[in-house]
Predicted model as a PDB file, atoms N, CA, C, CB and O in Angstrom, pLDDT in the B-factor column:
MODEL        1                                                                  
ATOM      1  N   MET A   1      96.567 113.745-160.204  1.00 94.00           N  
ATOM      2  CA  MET A   1      95.516 113.529-159.249  1.00 94.00           C  
ATOM      3  C   MET A   1      96.001 112.526-158.202  1.00 94.00           C  
ATOM      4  CB  MET A   1      94.230 113.038-159.947  1.00 94.00           C  
ATOM      5  O   MET A   1      96.737 111.586-158.502  1.00 94.00           O  
ATOM      6  N   ILE A   2      95.572 112.756-156.989  1.00 96.00           N  
ATOM      7  CA  ILE A   2      95.953 111.893-155.870  1.00 96.00           C  
ATOM      8  C   ILE A   2      94.678 111.341-155.241  1.00 96.00           C  
ATOM      9  CB  ILE A   2      96.816 112.673-154.810  1.00 96.00           C  
ATOM     10  O   ILE A   2      93.735 112.086-154.975  1.00 96.00           O  
ATOM     11  N   THR A   3      94.657 110.039-155.008  1.00 96.00           N  
ATOM     12  CA  THR A   3      93.517 109.399-154.366  1.00 96.00           C  
ATOM     13  C   THR A   3      93.880 109.088-152.918  1.00 96.00           C  
ATOM     14  CB  THR A   3      93.097 108.106-155.127  1.00 96.00           C  
ATOM     15  O   THR A   3      94.926 108.503-152.636  1.00 96.00           O  
ATOM     16  N   ARG A   4      93.003 109.489-152.013  1.00 96.00           N  
ATOM     17  CA  ARG A   4      93.176 109.203-150.582  1.00 96.00           C  
ATOM     18  C   ARG A   4      91.850 108.709-150.025  1.00 96.00           C  
ATOM     19  CB  ARG A   4      93.672 110.469-149.800  1.00 96.00           C  
ATOM     20  O   ARG A   4      90.778 109.011-150.550  1.00 96.00           O  
ATOM     21  N   ASN A   5      91.954 107.943-148.949  1.00 95.00           N  
ATOM     22  CA  ASN A   5      90.757 107.449-148.285  1.00 95.00           C  
ATOM     23  C   ASN A   5      90.234 108.475-147.292  1.00 95.00           C  
ATOM     24  CB  ASN A   5      91.042 106.124-147.579  1.00 95.00           C  
ATOM     25  O   ASN A   5      90.997 109.208-146.663  1.00 95.00           O  
ATOM     26  N   ILE A   6      88.928 108.506-147.171  1.00 96.00           N  
ATOM     27  CA  ILE A   6      88.245 109.338-146.186  1.00 96.00           C  
ATOM     28  C   ILE A   6      87.367 108.402-145.365  1.00 96.00           C  
ATOM     29  CB  ILE A   6      87.397 110.495-146.869  1.00 96.00           C  
ATOM     30  O   ILE A   6      86.596 107.621-145.922  1.00 96.00           O  
ATOM     31  N   ARG A   7      87.485 108.480-144.040  1.00 95.00           N  
ATOM     32  CA  ARG A   7      86.636 107.699-143.148  1.00 95.00           C  
ATOM     33  C   ARG A   7      85.396 108.514-142.796  1.00 95.00           C  
ATOM     34  CB  ARG A   7      87.407 107.285-141.865  1.00 95.00           C  
ATOM     35  O   ARG A   7      85.497 109.648-142.329  1.00 95.00           O  
ATOM     36  N   LEU A   8      84.250 107.934-143.022  1.00 92.00           N  
ATOM     37  CA  LEU A   8      82.977 108.543-142.666  1.00 92.00           C  
ATOM     38  C   LEU A   8      82.235 107.583-141.747  1.00 92.00           C  
ATOM     39  CB  LEU A   8      82.129 108.880-143.937  1.00 92.00           C  
ATOM     40  O   LEU A   8      82.666 106.446-141.556  1.00 92.00           O  
ATOM     41  N   SER A   9      81.138 108.027-141.188  1.00 88.00           N  
ATOM     42  CA  SER A   9      80.404 107.179-140.249  1.00 88.00           C  
ATOM     43  C   SER A   9      79.927 105.870-140.881  1.00 88.00           C  
ATOM     44  CB  SER A   9      79.216 107.937-139.698  1.00 88.00           C  
ATOM     45  O   SER A   9      79.806 104.859-140.189  1.00 88.00           O  
ATOM     46  N   HIS A  10      79.660 105.880-142.169  1.00 86.00           N  
ATOM     47  CA  HIS A  10      79.174 104.680-142.846  1.00 86.00           C  
ATOM     48  C   HIS A  10      80.293 103.852-143.489  1.00 86.00           C  
ATOM     49  CB  HIS A  10      78.170 105.069-143.900  1.00 86.00           C  
ATOM     50  O   HIS A  10      80.018 102.885-144.199  1.00 86.00           O  
ATOM     51  N   GLY A  11      81.538 104.223-143.246  1.00 90.00           N  
ATOM     52  CA  GLY A  11      82.659 103.460-143.789  1.00 90.00           C  
ATOM     53  C   GLY A  11      83.688 104.350-144.459  1.00 90.00           C  
ATOM     54  O   GLY A  11      83.750 105.554-144.211  1.00 90.00           O  
ATOM     55  N   ARG A  12      84.486 103.741-145.305  1.00 94.00           N  
ATOM     56  CA  ARG A  12      85.567 104.431-145.998  1.00 94.00           C  
ATOM     57  C   ARG A  12      85.205 104.655-147.448  1.00 94.00           C  
ATOM     58  CB  ARG A  12      86.869 103.643-145.895  1.00 94.00           C  
ATOM     59  O   ARG A  12      84.512 103.843-148.062  1.00 94.00           O  
ATOM     60  N   THR A  13      85.680 105.763-147.990  1.00 93.00           N  
ATOM     61  CA  THR A  13      85.492 106.033-149.409  1.00 93.00           C  
ATOM     62  C   THR A  13      86.759 106.682-149.949  1.00 93.00           C  
ATOM     63  CB  THR A  13      84.248 106.942-149.653  1.00 93.00           C  
ATOM     64  O   THR A  13      87.535 107.261-149.189  1.00 93.00           O  
ATOM     65  N   SER A  14      86.966 106.589-151.230  1.00 94.00           N  
ATOM     66  CA  SER A  14      88.133 107.191-151.871  1.00 94.00           C  
ATOM     67  C   SER A  14      87.747 108.526-152.483  1.00 94.00           C  
ATOM     68  CB  SER A  14      88.720 106.251-152.949  1.00 94.00           C  
ATOM     69  O   SER A  14      86.673 108.681-153.064  1.00 94.00           O  
ATOM     70  N   VAL A  15      88.650 109.483-152.336  1.00 96.00           N  
ATOM     71  CA  VAL A  15      88.458 110.813-152.917  1.00 96.00           C  
ATOM     72  C   VAL A  15      89.690 111.127-153.745  1.00 96.00           C  
ATOM     73  CB  VAL A  15      88.217 111.908-151.809  1.00 96.00           C  
ATOM     74  O   VAL A  15      90.823 110.909-153.314  1.00 96.00           O  
ATOM     75  N   ARG A  16      89.449 111.637-154.929  1.00 97.00           N  
ATOM     76  CA  ARG A  16      90.544 111.965-155.845  1.00 97.00           C  
ATOM     77  C   ARG A  16      90.567 113.468-156.078  1.00 97.00           C  
ATOM     78  CB  ARG A  16      90.395 111.203-157.193  1.00 97.00           C  
ATOM     79  O   ARG A  16      89.635 114.033-156.649  1.00 97.00           O  
ATOM     80  N   LEU A  17      91.654 114.116-155.625  1.00 97.00           N  
ATOM     81  CA  LEU A  17      91.808 115.557-155.782  1.00 97.00           C  
ATOM     82  C   LEU A  17      93.191 115.858-156.348  1.00 97.00           C  
ATOM     83  CB  LEU A  17      91.596 116.288-154.431  1.00 97.00           C  
ATOM     84  O   LEU A  17      94.100 115.031-156.280  1.00 97.00           O  
ATOM     85  N   ALA A  18      93.328 117.038-156.900  1.00 97.00           N  
ATOM     86  CA  ALA A  18      94.629 117.502-157.374  1.00 97.00           C  
ATOM     87  C   ALA A  18      95.524 117.787-156.162  1.00 97.00           C  
ATOM     88  CB  ALA A  18      94.478 118.778-158.274  1.00 97.00           C  
ATOM     89  O   ALA A  18      95.013 118.072-155.078  1.00 97.00           O  
ATOM     90  N   PRO A  19      96.829 117.716-156.326  1.00 97.00           N  
ATOM     91  CA  PRO A  19      97.733 117.985-155.212  1.00 97.00           C  
ATOM     92  C   PRO A  19      97.459 119.334-154.528  1.00 97.00           C  
ATOM     93  CB  PRO A  19      99.164 117.947-155.703  1.00 97.00           C  
ATOM     94  O   PRO A  19      97.496 119.419-153.300  1.00 97.00           O  
ATOM     95  N   LEU A  20      97.186 120.377-155.306  1.00 97.00           N  
ATOM     96  CA  LEU A  20      96.901 121.687-154.728  1.00 97.00           C  
ATOM     97  C   LEU A  20      95.627 121.656-153.881  1.00 97.00           C  
ATOM     98  CB  LEU A  20      96.770 122.738-155.836  1.00 97.00           C  
ATOM     99  O   LEU A  20      95.545 122.331-152.855  1.00 97.00           O  
ATOM    100  N   GLU A  21      94.638 120.874-154.308  1.00 97.00           N  
ATOM    101  CA  GLU A  21      93.403 120.754-153.524  1.00 97.00           C  
ATOM    102  C   GLU A  21      93.664 120.047-152.197  1.00 97.00           C  
ATOM    103  CB  GLU A  21      92.332 119.993-154.323  1.00 97.00           C  
ATOM    104  O   GLU A  21      93.128 120.454-151.166  1.00 97.00           O  
ATOM    105  N   TRP A  22      94.479 118.995-152.209  1.00 97.00           N  
ATOM    106  CA  TRP A  22      94.837 118.314-150.960  1.00 97.00           C  
ATOM    107  C   TRP A  22      95.605 119.260-150.038  1.00 97.00           C  
ATOM    108  CB  TRP A  22      95.680 117.048-151.250  1.00 97.00           C  
ATOM    109  O   TRP A  22      95.392 119.262-148.826  1.00 97.00           O  
ATOM    110  N   GLN A  23      96.491 120.057-150.610  1.00 97.00           N  
ATOM    111  CA  GLN A  23      97.259 121.013-149.816  1.00 97.00           C  
ATOM    112  C   GLN A  23      96.331 122.056-149.209  1.00 97.00           C  
ATOM    113  CB  GLN A  23      98.341 121.692-150.678  1.00 97.00           C  
ATOM    114  O   GLN A  23      96.463 122.389-148.031  1.00 97.00           O  
ATOM    115  N   ALA A  24      95.400 122.573-149.990  1.00 97.00           N  
ATOM    116  CA  ALA A  24      94.442 123.562-149.490  1.00 97.00           C  
ATOM    117  C   ALA A  24      93.592 122.961-148.378  1.00 97.00           C  
ATOM    118  CB  ALA A  24      93.542 124.075-150.633  1.00 97.00           C  
ATOM    119  O   ALA A  24      93.329 123.615-147.369  1.00 97.00           O  
ATOM    120  N   LEU A  25      93.165 121.719-148.561  1.00 97.00           N  
ATOM    121  CA  LEU A  25      92.381 121.038-147.530  1.00 97.00           C  
ATOM    122  C   LEU A  25      93.191 120.858-146.249  1.00 97.00           C  
ATOM    123  CB  LEU A  25      91.898 119.676-148.040  1.00 97.00           C  
ATOM    124  O   LEU A  25      92.674 121.062-145.150  1.00 97.00           O  
ATOM    125  N   ALA A  26      94.442 120.482-146.388  1.00 97.00           N  
ATOM    126  CA  ALA A  26      95.307 120.309-145.211  1.00 97.00           C  
ATOM    127  C   ALA A  26      95.470 121.630-144.459  1.00 97.00           C  
ATOM    128  CB  ALA A  26      96.692 119.764-145.630  1.00 97.00           C  
ATOM    129  O   ALA A  26      95.466 121.642-143.228  1.00 97.00           O  
ATOM    130  N   LEU A  27      95.611 122.727-145.174  1.00 97.00           N  
ATOM    131  CA  LEU A  27      95.749 124.032-144.522  1.00 97.00           C  
ATOM    132  C   LEU A  27      94.464 124.422-143.793  1.00 97.00           C  
ATOM    133  CB  LEU A  27      96.116 125.110-145.555  1.00 97.00           C  
ATOM    134  O   LEU A  27      94.516 124.952-142.684  1.00 97.00           O  
ATOM    135  N   ILE A  28      93.321 124.163-144.406  1.00 97.00           N  
ATOM    136  CA  ILE A  28      92.039 124.433-143.747  1.00 97.00           C  
ATOM    137  C   ILE A  28      91.941 123.609-142.465  1.00 97.00           C  
ATOM    138  CB  ILE A  28      90.846 124.112-144.697  1.00 97.00           C  
ATOM    139  O   ILE A  28      91.603 124.133-141.403  1.00 97.00           O  
ATOM    140  N   CYS A  29      92.235 122.331-142.574  1.00 97.00           N  
ATOM    141  CA  CYS A  29      92.129 121.446-141.415  1.00 97.00           C  
ATOM    142  C   CYS A  29      93.063 121.875-140.290  1.00 97.00           C  
ATOM    143  CB  CYS A  29      92.433 120.009-141.820  1.00 97.00           C  
ATOM    144  O   CYS A  29      92.679 121.853-139.121  1.00 97.00           O  
ATOM    145  N   ARG A  30      94.273 122.262-140.633  1.00 97.00           N  
ATOM    146  CA  ARG A  30      95.219 122.732-139.627  1.00 97.00           C  
ATOM    147  C   ARG A  30      94.679 123.983-138.942  1.00 97.00           C  
ATOM    148  CB  ARG A  30      96.594 123.016-140.262  1.00 97.00           C  
ATOM    149  O   ARG A  30      94.744 124.111-137.719  1.00 97.00           O  
ATOM    150  N   ARG A  31      94.149 124.896-139.736  1.00 95.00           N  
ATOM    151  CA  ARG A  31      93.629 126.154-139.196  1.00 95.00           C  
ATOM    152  C   ARG A  31      92.399 125.934-138.319  1.00 95.00           C  
ATOM    153  CB  ARG A  31      93.287 127.108-140.330  1.00 95.00           C  
ATOM    154  O   ARG A  31      92.212 126.628-137.319  1.00 95.00           O  
ATOM    155  N   GLU A  32      91.563 124.969-138.695  1.00 95.00           N  
ATOM    156  CA  GLU A  32      90.309 124.719-137.978  1.00 95.00           C  
ATOM    157  C   GLU A  32      90.433 123.634-136.900  1.00 95.00           C  
ATOM    158  CB  GLU A  32      89.233 124.325-138.966  1.00 95.00           C  
ATOM    159  O   GLU A  32      89.474 123.368-136.177  1.00 95.00           O  
ATOM    160  N   GLY A  33      91.597 123.015-136.794  1.00 96.00           N  
ATOM    161  CA  GLY A  33      91.800 121.973-135.787  1.00 96.00           C  
ATOM    162  C   GLY A  33      91.037 120.686-136.091  1.00 96.00           C  
ATOM    163  O   GLY A  33      90.537 120.018-135.186  1.00 96.00           O  
ATOM    164  N   LEU A  34      90.955 120.349-137.378  1.00 96.00           N  
ATOM    165  CA  LEU A  34      90.241 119.152-137.821  1.00 96.00           C  
ATOM    166  C   LEU A  34      91.190 118.251-138.586  1.00 96.00           C  
ATOM    167  CB  LEU A  34      89.021 119.522-138.696  1.00 96.00           C  
ATOM    168  O   LEU A  34      92.287 118.665-138.962  1.00 96.00           O  
ATOM    169  N   ASP A  35      90.766 117.023-138.814  1.00 95.00           N  
ATOM    170  CA  ASP A  35      91.472 116.205-139.802  1.00 95.00           C  
ATOM    171  C   ASP A  35      90.588 116.104-141.039  1.00 95.00           C  
ATOM    172  CB  ASP A  35      91.819 114.776-139.232  1.00 95.00           C  
ATOM    173  O   ASP A  35      89.437 116.540-141.019  1.00 95.00           O  
ATOM    174  N   ARG A  36      91.116 115.539-142.102  1.00 95.00           N  
ATOM    175  CA  ARG A  36      90.353 115.530-143.357  1.00 95.00           C  
ATOM    176  C   ARG A  36      89.069 114.723-143.238  1.00 95.00           C  
ATOM    177  CB  ARG A  36      91.204 114.968-144.486  1.00 95.00           C  
ATOM    178  O   ARG A  36      88.101 114.988-143.952  1.00 95.00           O  
ATOM    179  N   HIS A  37      89.052 113.747-142.348  1.00 95.00           N  
ATOM    180  CA  HIS A  37      87.868 112.922-142.158  1.00 95.00           C  
ATOM    181  C   HIS A  37      86.740 113.738-141.502  1.00 95.00           C  
ATOM    182  CB  HIS A  37      88.212 111.685-141.298  1.00 95.00           C  
ATOM    183  O   HIS A  37      85.584 113.661-141.916  1.00 95.00           O  
ATOM    184  N   ASP A  38      87.099 114.514-140.478  1.00 95.00           N  
ATOM    185  CA  ASP A  38      86.107 115.370-139.816  1.00 95.00           C  
ATOM    186  C   ASP A  38      85.585 116.441-140.767  1.00 95.00           C  
ATOM    187  CB  ASP A  38      86.713 116.029-138.567  1.00 95.00           C  
ATOM    188  O   ASP A  38      84.386 116.716-140.804  1.00 95.00           O  
ATOM    189  N   PHE A  39      86.491 117.043-141.536  1.00 96.00           N  
ATOM    190  CA  PHE A  39      86.081 118.070-142.494  1.00 96.00           C  
ATOM    191  C   PHE A  39      85.108 117.474-143.510  1.00 96.00           C  
ATOM    192  CB  PHE A  39      87.316 118.674-143.213  1.00 96.00           C  
ATOM    193  O   PHE A  39      84.078 118.076-143.814  1.00 96.00           O  
ATOM    194  N   ALA A  40      85.434 116.294-144.034  1.00 96.00           N  
ATOM    195  CA  ALA A  40      84.571 115.647-145.020  1.00 96.00           C  
ATOM    196  C   ALA A  40      83.207 115.320-144.430  1.00 96.00           C  
ATOM    197  CB  ALA A  40      85.228 114.375-145.550  1.00 96.00           C  
ATOM    198  O   ALA A  40      82.188 115.473-145.104  1.00 96.00           O  
ATOM    199  N   ALA A  41      83.175 114.876-143.188  1.00 95.00           N  
ATOM    200  CA  ALA A  41      81.898 114.563-142.542  1.00 95.00           C  
ATOM    201  C   ALA A  41      81.050 115.823-142.401  1.00 95.00           C  
ATOM    202  CB  ALA A  41      82.132 113.920-141.158  1.00 95.00           C  
ATOM    203  O   ALA A  41      79.838 115.783-142.613  1.00 95.00           O  
ATOM    204  N   ARG A  42      81.676 116.928-142.049  1.00 95.00           N  
ATOM    205  CA  ARG A  42      80.937 118.196-141.941  1.00 95.00           C  
ATOM    206  C   ARG A  42      80.408 118.649-143.290  1.00 95.00           C  
ATOM    207  CB  ARG A  42      81.829 119.287-141.347  1.00 95.00           C  
ATOM    208  O   ARG A  42      79.269 119.104-143.401  1.00 95.00           O  
ATOM    209  N   VAL A  43      81.234 118.521-144.307  1.00 95.00           N  
ATOM    210  CA  VAL A  43      80.819 118.918-145.657  1.00 95.00           C  
ATOM    211  C   VAL A  43      79.663 118.041-146.126  1.00 95.00           C  
ATOM    212  CB  VAL A  43      82.007 118.821-146.648  1.00 95.00           C  
ATOM    213  O   VAL A  43      78.698 118.536-146.708  1.00 95.00           O  
ATOM    214  N   LEU A  44      79.764 116.746-145.873  1.00 92.00           N  
ATOM    215  CA  LEU A  44      78.714 115.818-146.286  1.00 92.00           C  
ATOM    216  C   LEU A  44      77.391 116.110-145.578  1.00 92.00           C  
ATOM    217  CB  LEU A  44      79.146 114.382-146.009  1.00 92.00           C  
ATOM    218  O   LEU A  44      76.323 115.948-146.169  1.00 92.00           O  
ATOM    219  N   ALA A  45      77.457 116.537-144.321  1.00 92.00           N  
ATOM    220  CA  ALA A  45      76.248 116.805-143.535  1.00 92.00           C  
ATOM    221  C   ALA A  45      75.686 118.203-143.753  1.00 92.00           C  
ATOM    222  CB  ALA A  45      76.540 116.611-142.073  1.00 92.00           C  
ATOM    223  O   ALA A  45      74.573 118.491-143.311  1.00 92.00           O  
ATOM    224  N   ASP A  46      76.423 119.070-144.419  1.00 93.00           N  
ATOM    225  CA  ASP A  46      75.995 120.461-144.611  1.00 93.00           C  
ATOM    226  C   ASP A  46      74.760 120.513-145.519  1.00 93.00           C  
ATOM    227  CB  ASP A  46      77.149 121.310-145.216  1.00 93.00           C  
ATOM    228  O   ASP A  46      74.833 120.126-146.686  1.00 93.00           O  
ATOM    229  N   PRO A  47      73.627 120.991-144.989  1.00 92.00           N  
ATOM    230  CA  PRO A  47      72.408 121.031-145.801  1.00 92.00           C  
ATOM    231  C   PRO A  47      72.459 122.047-146.934  1.00 92.00           C  
ATOM    232  CB  PRO A  47      71.234 121.335-144.926  1.00 92.00           C  
ATOM    233  O   PRO A  47      71.621 122.003-147.835  1.00 92.00           O  
ATOM    234  N   HIS A  48      73.419 122.953-146.908  1.00 90.00           N  
ATOM    235  CA  HIS A  48      73.546 123.963-147.962  1.00 90.00           C  
ATOM    236  C   HIS A  48      74.353 123.467-149.164  1.00 90.00           C  
ATOM    237  CB  HIS A  48      74.194 125.212-147.399  1.00 90.00           C  
ATOM    238  O   HIS A  48      74.386 124.126-150.204  1.00 90.00           O  
ATOM    239  N   ARG A  49      74.995 122.323-149.026  1.00 91.00           N  
ATOM    240  CA  ARG A  49      75.785 121.739-150.111  1.00 91.00           C  
ATOM    241  C   ARG A  49      74.865 120.842-150.931  1.00 91.00           C  
ATOM    242  CB  ARG A  49      77.019 120.934-149.558  1.00 91.00           C  
ATOM    243  O   ARG A  49      74.187 119.974-150.382  1.00 91.00           O  
ATOM    244  N   HIS A  50      74.843 121.050-152.231  1.00 91.00           N  
ATOM    245  CA  HIS A  50      73.950 120.278-153.094  1.00 91.00           C  
ATOM    246  C   HIS A  50      74.682 119.490-154.176  1.00 91.00           C  
ATOM    247  CB  HIS A  50      72.957 121.197-153.738  1.00 91.00           C  
ATOM    248  O   HIS A  50      74.047 118.919-155.063  1.00 91.00           O  
ATOM    249  N   GLU A  51      76.000 119.455-154.110  1.00 93.00           N  
ATOM    250  CA  GLU A  51      76.759 118.692-155.101  1.00 93.00           C  
ATOM    251  C   GLU A  51      76.464 117.199-154.898  1.00 93.00           C  
ATOM    252  CB  GLU A  51      78.301 118.985-154.981  1.00 93.00           C  
ATOM    253  O   GLU A  51      76.189 116.748-153.786  1.00 93.00           O  
ATOM    254  N   ARG A  52      76.528 116.466-155.984  1.00 92.00           N  
ATOM    255  CA  ARG A  52      76.120 115.052-155.931  1.00 92.00           C  
ATOM    256  C   ARG A  52      77.158 114.130-155.313  1.00 92.00           C  
ATOM    257  CB  ARG A  52      75.808 114.569-157.310  1.00 92.00           C  
ATOM    258  O   ARG A  52      76.790 113.142-154.677  1.00 92.00           O  
ATOM    259  N   THR A  53      78.428 114.418-155.477  1.00 93.00           N  
ATOM    260  CA  THR A  53      79.460 113.508-154.971  1.00 93.00           C  
ATOM    261  C   THR A  53      80.251 114.177-153.851  1.00 93.00           C  
ATOM    262  CB  THR A  53      80.410 113.069-156.112  1.00 93.00           C  
ATOM    263  O   THR A  53      80.310 115.403-153.754  1.00 93.00           O  
ATOM    264  N   LEU A  54      80.849 113.348-153.018  1.00 93.00           N  
ATOM    265  CA  LEU A  54      81.678 113.879-151.941  1.00 93.00           C  
ATOM    266  C   LEU A  54      82.849 114.678-152.505  1.00 93.00           C  
ATOM    267  CB  LEU A  54      82.192 112.742-151.047  1.00 93.00           C  
ATOM    268  O   LEU A  54      83.201 115.726-151.965  1.00 93.00           O  
ATOM    269  N   THR A  55      83.446 114.196-153.574  1.00 95.00           N  
ATOM    270  CA  THR A  55      84.564 114.909-154.182  1.00 95.00           C  
ATOM    271  C   THR A  55      84.138 116.310-154.617  1.00 95.00           C  
ATOM    272  CB  THR A  55      85.113 114.122-155.382  1.00 95.00           C  
ATOM    273  O   THR A  55      84.846 117.281-154.351  1.00 95.00           O  
ATOM    274  N   SER A  56      83.006 116.418-155.272  1.00 95.00           N  
ATOM    275  CA  SER A  56      82.512 117.734-155.696  1.00 95.00           C  
ATOM    276  C   SER A  56      82.194 118.618-154.499  1.00 95.00           C  
ATOM    277  CB  SER A  56      81.266 117.580-156.573  1.00 95.00           C  
ATOM    278  O   SER A  56      82.480 119.815-154.510  1.00 95.00           O  
ATOM    279  N   ARG A  57      81.605 118.026-153.471  1.00 96.00           N  
ATOM    280  CA  ARG A  57      81.309 118.796-152.252  1.00 96.00           C  
ATOM    281  C   ARG A  57      82.581 119.324-151.609  1.00 96.00           C  
ATOM    282  CB  ARG A  57      80.539 117.934-151.246  1.00 96.00           C  
ATOM    283  O   ARG A  57      82.638 120.474-151.175  1.00 96.00           O  
ATOM    284  N   LEU A  58      83.606 118.471-151.551  1.00 97.00           N  
ATOM    285  CA  LEU A  58      84.876 118.903-150.961  1.00 97.00           C  
ATOM    286  C   LEU A  58      85.501 120.030-151.778  1.00 97.00           C  
ATOM    287  CB  LEU A  58      85.852 117.719-150.861  1.00 97.00           C  
ATOM    288  O   LEU A  58      85.956 121.029-151.220  1.00 97.00           O  
ATOM    289  N   ARG A  59      85.521 119.868-153.082  1.00 97.00           N  
ATOM    290  CA  ARG A  59      86.105 120.911-153.939  1.00 97.00           C  
ATOM    291  C   ARG A  59      85.398 122.249-153.733  1.00 97.00           C  
ATOM    292  CB  ARG A  59      86.024 120.498-155.422  1.00 97.00           C  
ATOM    293  O   ARG A  59      86.053 123.277-153.563  1.00 97.00           O  
ATOM    294  N   SER A  60      84.083 122.239-153.748  1.00 95.00           N  
ATOM    295  CA  SER A  60      83.361 123.501-153.602  1.00 95.00           C  
ATOM    296  C   SER A  60      83.478 124.045-152.183  1.00 95.00           C  
ATOM    297  CB  SER A  60      81.890 123.316-153.972  1.00 95.00           C  
ATOM    298  O   SER A  60      83.497 125.262-152.000  1.00 95.00           O  
ATOM    299  N   ALA A  61      83.556 123.182-151.175  1.00 96.00           N  
ATOM    300  CA  ALA A  61      83.726 123.645-149.802  1.00 96.00           C  
ATOM    301  C   ALA A  61      85.099 124.289-149.607  1.00 96.00           C  
ATOM    302  CB  ALA A  61      83.544 122.482-148.820  1.00 96.00           C  
ATOM    303  O   ALA A  61      85.226 125.300-148.916  1.00 96.00           O  
ATOM    304  N   ILE A  62      86.113 123.701-150.216  1.00 96.00           N  
ATOM    305  CA  ILE A  62      87.460 124.289-150.141  1.00 96.00           C  
ATOM    306  C   ILE A  62      87.455 125.673-150.786  1.00 96.00           C  
ATOM    307  CB  ILE A  62      88.508 123.369-150.838  1.00 96.00           C  
ATOM    308  O   ILE A  62      87.974 126.632-150.214  1.00 96.00           O  
ATOM    309  N   LEU A  63      86.875 125.771-151.963  1.00 94.00           N  
ATOM    310  CA  LEU A  63      86.811 127.046-152.665  1.00 94.00           C  
ATOM    311  C   LEU A  63      86.010 128.068-151.860  1.00 94.00           C  
ATOM    312  CB  LEU A  63      86.191 126.862-154.056  1.00 94.00           C  
ATOM    313  O   LEU A  63      86.425 129.219-151.729  1.00 94.00           O  
ATOM    314  N   ALA A  64      84.876 127.655-151.326  1.00 93.00           N  
ATOM    315  CA  ALA A  64      84.038 128.560-150.532  1.00 93.00           C  
ATOM    316  C   ALA A  64      84.776 129.048-149.291  1.00 93.00           C  
ATOM    317  CB  ALA A  64      82.734 127.863-150.124  1.00 93.00           C  
ATOM    318  O   ALA A  64      84.636 130.207-148.900  1.00 93.00           O  
ATOM    319  N   TYR A  65      85.562 128.169-148.669  1.00 93.00           N  
ATOM    320  CA  TYR A  65      86.331 128.538-147.482  1.00 93.00           C  
ATOM    321  C   TYR A  65      87.309 129.663-147.818  1.00 93.00           C  
ATOM    322  CB  TYR A  65      87.090 127.312-146.919  1.00 93.00           C  
ATOM    323  O   TYR A  65      87.385 130.665-147.106  1.00 93.00           O  
ATOM    324  N   TYR A  66      88.046 129.491-148.896  1.00 93.00           N  
ATOM    325  CA  TYR A  66      89.029 130.507-149.276  1.00 93.00           C  
ATOM    326  C   TYR A  66      88.376 131.787-149.786  1.00 93.00           C  
ATOM    327  CB  TYR A  66      89.959 129.955-150.336  1.00 93.00           C  
ATOM    328  O   TYR A  66      88.913 132.876-149.586  1.00 93.00           O  
ATOM    329  N   MET A  67      87.238 131.667-150.435  1.00 92.00           N  
ATOM    330  CA  MET A  67      86.507 132.867-150.852  1.00 92.00           C  
ATOM    331  C   MET A  67      86.051 133.652-149.629  1.00 92.00           C  
ATOM    332  CB  MET A  67      85.292 132.492-151.735  1.00 92.00           C  
ATOM    333  O   MET A  67      86.179 134.876-149.588  1.00 92.00           O  
ATOM    334  N   ALA A  68      85.519 132.948-148.633  1.00 91.00           N  
ATOM    335  CA  ALA A  68      85.061 133.623-147.410  1.00 91.00           C  
ATOM    336  C   ALA A  68      86.250 134.262-146.680  1.00 91.00           C  
ATOM    337  CB  ALA A  68      84.326 132.617-146.471  1.00 91.00           C  
ATOM    338  O   ALA A  68      86.142 135.374-146.162  1.00 91.00           O  
ATOM    339  N   ALA A  69      87.366 133.562-146.644  1.00 89.00           N  
ATOM    340  CA  ALA A  69      88.554 134.096-145.963  1.00 89.00           C  
ATOM    341  C   ALA A  69      89.088 135.350-146.655  1.00 89.00           C  
ATOM    342  CB  ALA A  69      89.652 133.030-145.905  1.00 89.00           C  
ATOM    343  O   ALA A  69      89.687 136.214-146.014  1.00 89.00           O  
ATOM    344  N   SER A  70      88.865 135.444-147.978  1.00 89.00           N  
ATOM    345  CA  SER A  70      89.368 136.587-148.719  1.00 89.00           C  
ATOM    346  C   SER A  70      88.364 137.748-148.735  1.00 89.00           C  
ATOM    347  CB  SER A  70      89.706 136.170-150.142  1.00 89.00           C  
ATOM    348  O   SER A  70      88.674 138.843-149.205  1.00 89.00           O  
ATOM    349  N   GLY A  71      87.159 137.493-148.215  1.00 83.00           N  
ATOM    350  CA  GLY A  71      86.149 138.526-148.197  1.00 83.00           C  
ATOM    351  C   GLY A  71      85.294 138.572-149.442  1.00 83.00           C  
ATOM    352  O   GLY A  71      84.457 139.463-149.583  1.00 83.00           O  
ATOM    353  N   ILE A  72      85.487 137.632-150.345  1.00 74.00           N  
ATOM    354  CA  ILE A  72      84.696 137.566-151.568  1.00 74.00           C  
ATOM    355  C   ILE A  72      83.388 136.845-151.250  1.00 74.00           C  
ATOM    356  CB  ILE A  72      85.480 136.839-152.718  1.00 74.00           C  
ATOM    357  O   ILE A  72      83.405 135.753-150.681  1.00 74.00           O  
ATOM    358  N   GLU A  73      82.277 137.437-151.606  1.00 70.00           N  
ATOM    359  CA  GLU A  73      80.989 136.797-151.385  1.00 70.00           C  
ATOM    360  C   GLU A  73      80.639 135.921-152.569  1.00 70.00           C  
ATOM    361  CB  GLU A  73      79.892 137.843-151.147  1.00 70.00           C  
ATOM    362  O   GLU A  73      80.731 136.340-153.723  1.00 70.00           O  
ATOM    363  N   GLY A  74      80.240 134.702-152.268  1.00 59.00           N  
ATOM    364  CA  GLY A  74      79.809 133.773-153.301  1.00 59.00           C  
ATOM    365  C   GLY A  74      78.304 133.793-153.428  1.00 59.00           C  
ATOM    366  O   GLY A  74      77.617 134.485-152.675  1.00 59.00           O  
ATOM    367  N   PRO A  75      77.789 133.031-154.384  1.00 60.00           N  
ATOM    368  CA  PRO A  75      76.335 132.944-154.549  1.00 60.00           C  
ATOM    369  C   PRO A  75      75.702 132.233-153.362  1.00 60.00           C  
ATOM    370  CB  PRO A  75      75.980 132.213-155.853  1.00 60.00           C  
ATOM    371  O   PRO A  75      76.332 131.377-152.741  1.00 60.00           O  
ATOM    372  N   ASN A  76      74.499 132.570-153.055  1.00 55.00           N  
ATOM    373  CA  ASN A  76      73.795 131.931-151.933  1.00 55.00           C  
ATOM    374  C   ASN A  76      73.021 130.752-152.377  1.00 55.00           C  
ATOM    375  CB  ASN A  76      72.877 132.893-151.252  1.00 55.00           C  
ATOM    376  O   ASN A  76      72.370 130.098-151.562  1.00 55.00           O  
TER     377      ASN A  76                                                      
ENDMDL                                                                          
END                                                                             
């Protein structure tokens, strides 16, 4: 597991993800023209995300992104 800081409007927080998750996030950010801080802020503000922690929200957002890109429909 790798811990990295994420800057949000209310300050900095630490997020711990597996190396593959960080790599997947970096690829999403590169493709979308964002940095990890902007992506995290969007995920945190998304009213459709109901996970309790930022780490959980990021993990599920990464998975949802790749599911959508592959054409697999997830639960609503």
